C-alpha positions in Angstrom: -2.5 -16.1 -12.0 -3.0 -17.8 -15.4 0.0 -17.9 -17.6 -0.3 -16.4 -21.1 0.3 -18.7 -24.0 3.6 -17.9 -25.4 3.6 -18.0 -29.2 6.5 -19.6 -31.1 8.9 -17.1 -32.7 8.8 -16.7 -36.5 12.1 -17.6 -38.1 12.8 -16.2 -41.6 15.7 -17.5 -43.6 16.3 -15.6 -46.9 19.0 -16.9 -49.3 20.1 -14.7 -52.1 22.8 -16.2 -54.3 25.0 -13.9 -56.3 23.9 -13.6 -59.9 25.2 -11.5 -62.8 21.9 -11.5 -64.7 19.2 -8.9 -64.4 16.8 -11.4 -63.0 18.1 -12.9 -59.8 16.7 -15.8 -57.8 16.4 -16.6 -54.1 14.9 -18.9 -51.5 12.6 -18.0 -48.7 12.0 -20.2 -45.6 9.5 -19.1 -43.0 9.1 -21.4 -39.9 7.1 -21.1 -36.7 7.0 -24.0 -34.4 6.6 -27.3 -36.3 5.2 -25.7 -39.4 7.1 -24.0 -42.2 6.7 -22.6 -45.7 9.4 -22.6 -48.3 9.5 -21.1 -51.8 11.9 -20.1 -54.5 11.4 -16.8 -56.2 12.9 -14.4 -58.8 13.4 -10.7 -58.2 14.9 -7.8 -60.1 15.8 -5.5 -57.2 15.9 -5.6 -53.4 12.6 -3.6 -53.3 10.8 -6.7 -54.5 11.8 -8.6 -51.4 9.1 -6.8 -49.3 6.3 -8.2 -51.3 7.9 -11.6 -51.4 8.2 -11.7 -47.6 4.6 -10.6 -47.2 3.4 -13.4 -49.5 5.5 -15.9 -47.5 4.0 -14.9 -44.2 0.5 -15.1 -45.6 1.3 -18.6 -47.0 2.5 -19.7 -43.6 -0.7 -18.5 -42.0 -2.7 -20.6 -44.4 -0.6 -23.7 -43.4 -1.2 -22.9 -39.8 -4.9 -22.5 -40.3 -5.1 -26.0 -41.8 -2.0 -28.0 -40.7 -1.3 -31.0 -42.9 -2.0 -34.4 -41.3 1.2 -36.5 -41.3 0.8 -40.1 -40.5 3.7 -41.5 -38.7 5.0 -44.8 -40.1 5.5 -47.6 -37.5 9.1 -48.2 -36.5 10.3 -51.4 -38.1 11.5 -53.9 -35.6 15.3 -53.9 -35.3 16.8 -56.9 -37.0 18.7 -59.1 -34.6 22.4 -58.7 -34.8 24.1 -61.9 -35.8 27.8 -62.5 -35.2 27.8 -64.8 -38.3 28.3 -63.4 -41.7 25.1 -63.0 -43.7 24.4 -65.8 -46.1 25.3 -65.1 -49.7 22.2 -64.8 -52.0 21.7 -67.8 -54.1 23.1 -67.6 -57.6 20.4 -66.9 -60.2 19.0 -70.0 -61.9 20.0 -70.6 -65.5 17.2 -69.9 -68.0 15.4 -72.9 -69.4 13.2 -73.8 -72.4 10.3 -76.1 -72.4 10.4 -78.6 -75.3 6.9 -80.0 -76.1 6.9 -83.8 -76.6 4.3 -86.3 -77.7 3.7 -86.9 -74.1 4.2 -83.9 -71.8 7.3 -81.7 -72.1 11.0 -81.6 -71.2 12.6 -78.6 -69.5 16.1 -78.1 -70.8 18.7 -75.5 -69.9 19.3 -72.9 -72.5 23.0 -73.7 -72.6 22.2 -77.3 -73.5 20.6 -76.3 -76.9 23.0 -74.0 -78.8 22.9 -72.8 -82.4 26.5 -72.4 -83.5 25.9 -71.4 -87.1 25.2 -67.8 -86.4 21.4 -67.9 -86.4 20.0 -65.4 -83.9 16.3 -65.1 -85.1 13.5 -66.5 -83.0 12.3 -68.7 -86.0 15.6 -70.5 -86.0 15.4 -71.3 -82.2 11.8 -72.4 -82.6 13.0 -74.8 -85.3 15.8 -76.0 -83.0 13.2 -76.7 -80.3 11.1 -78.8 -82.7 14.2 -80.8 -83.8 15.2 -81.3 -80.2 11.7 -82.8 -79.5 12.2 -85.4 -82.2 15.6 -86.3 -80.7 14.1 -86.7 -77.3 11.0 -88.7 -78.5 13.4 -90.9 -80.5 15.4 -91.7 -77.3 18.6 -90.2 -78.8 18.9 -87.2 -76.4 17.8 -86.9 -72.8 18.2 -83.2 -72.6 20.8 -83.5 -69.9 23.9 -83.1 -72.0 24.7 -80.1 -74.2 24.2 -80.3 -77.9 25.2 -77.9 -80.6 23.5 -77.4 -84.0 25.8 -75.9 -86.7 23.0 -75.2 -89.2 19.5 -75.6 -87.9 17.8 -75.2 -91.3 20.0 -77.8 -92.9 19.3 -80.2 -90.1 15.6 -79.6 -90.5 15.9 -80.7 -94.1 17.7 -83.9 -93.1 15.2 -84.7 -90.4 12.1 -83.6 -92.5 10.8 -87.1 -93.2 12.1 -88.9 -90.1 9.9 -90.0 -87.3 10.7 -90.9 -83.7 10.7 -94.5 -84.7 13.3 -93.9 -87.4 15.7 -92.4 -84.7 16.6 -95.9 -83.6 18.6 -96.3 -86.8 20.9 -93.4 -85.9 23.2 -92.0 -83.2 22.9 -88.6 -81.7 26.2 -87.5 -83.3 24.6 -88.2 -86.7 22.5 -85.0 -86.2 24.2 -82.7 -83.8 27.5 -82.0 -82.1 27.6 -83.2 -78.5 29.3 -81.6 -75.5 30.5 -78.2 -74.7 31.6 -75.9 -77.5 35.1 -76.5 -78.7 37.3 -74.6 -81.2 37.2 -76.0 -84.7 33.6 -77.1 -84.7 32.7 -77.3 -88.3 29.2 -78.0 -89.8 29.0 -81.1 -92.0 30.1 -80.3 -95.6 27.1 -79.9 -98.0 26.9 -81.8 -101.2 28.0 -80.1 -104.5 24.4 -79.5 -105.5 23.7 -77.6 -102.3 21.6 -80.3 -100.7 22.5 -81.3 -97.1 24.5 -84.5 -96.9 22.5 -87.7 -96.6 22.4 -89.4 -93.2 23.7 -93.0 -93.2 21.7 -95.2 -90.9 23.6 -97.5 -88.5 24.0 -100.9 -90.1 22.1 -103.6 -88.1 21.0 -107.1 -89.0 17.4 -107.4 -90.3 15.7 -110.8 -90.7 14.1 -111.1 -94.1 11.0 -113.2 -94.9 13.2 -116.0 -96.4 15.4 -116.1 -93.3 18.5 -114.5 -94.9 20.2 -111.6 -93.0 20.6 -108.3 -94.9 21.8 -104.8 -93.8 19.3 -102.0 -93.2 19.1 -99.7 -96.2 20.7 -96.2 -96.0 18.3 -93.3 -95.9 
């Protein structure tokens, strides 16, 4: 004797929260087997629930007629359990800036090229990068030690007519402050007429055409 197919029972869950307003809200869940339909609704009186239940049953029938296809995700392989503590993630690398040189470029840490005069605009930092390129091409700075520029625009005026070859007459400290920031850093005092102070070249012997030794002229 063939057994009859036993249909799954229909389970209806009706949730009606208390509400003091004229229009109340509820939630209807109708499930049969592995399929279900859920909806939220508004009703004014209990007599409205009959139509809501009827609509819910019809909606479940539509789902049963064309069940959704759910693709099962493959189970991820369980990670091996290690008795050792997980390694700490590496610390984020410090941001860098590329300084274009006459030959190639030099990558420098952001903290190694600081503007301490309060300039925050992009134009000031672009100017600082250009000045740093002159210092590197002139062999005064290797980009490995921190330098600080108290006034980038004043420094640009000082270095306006200097070339990389002229840098041999100066020391790095003639242009910038070297090392980590310290309290009491002061930009060089400007001349009374508002012009940036002149840079004095390092005195070095120069052989003249008549054989006499004379000091290099100040810039």
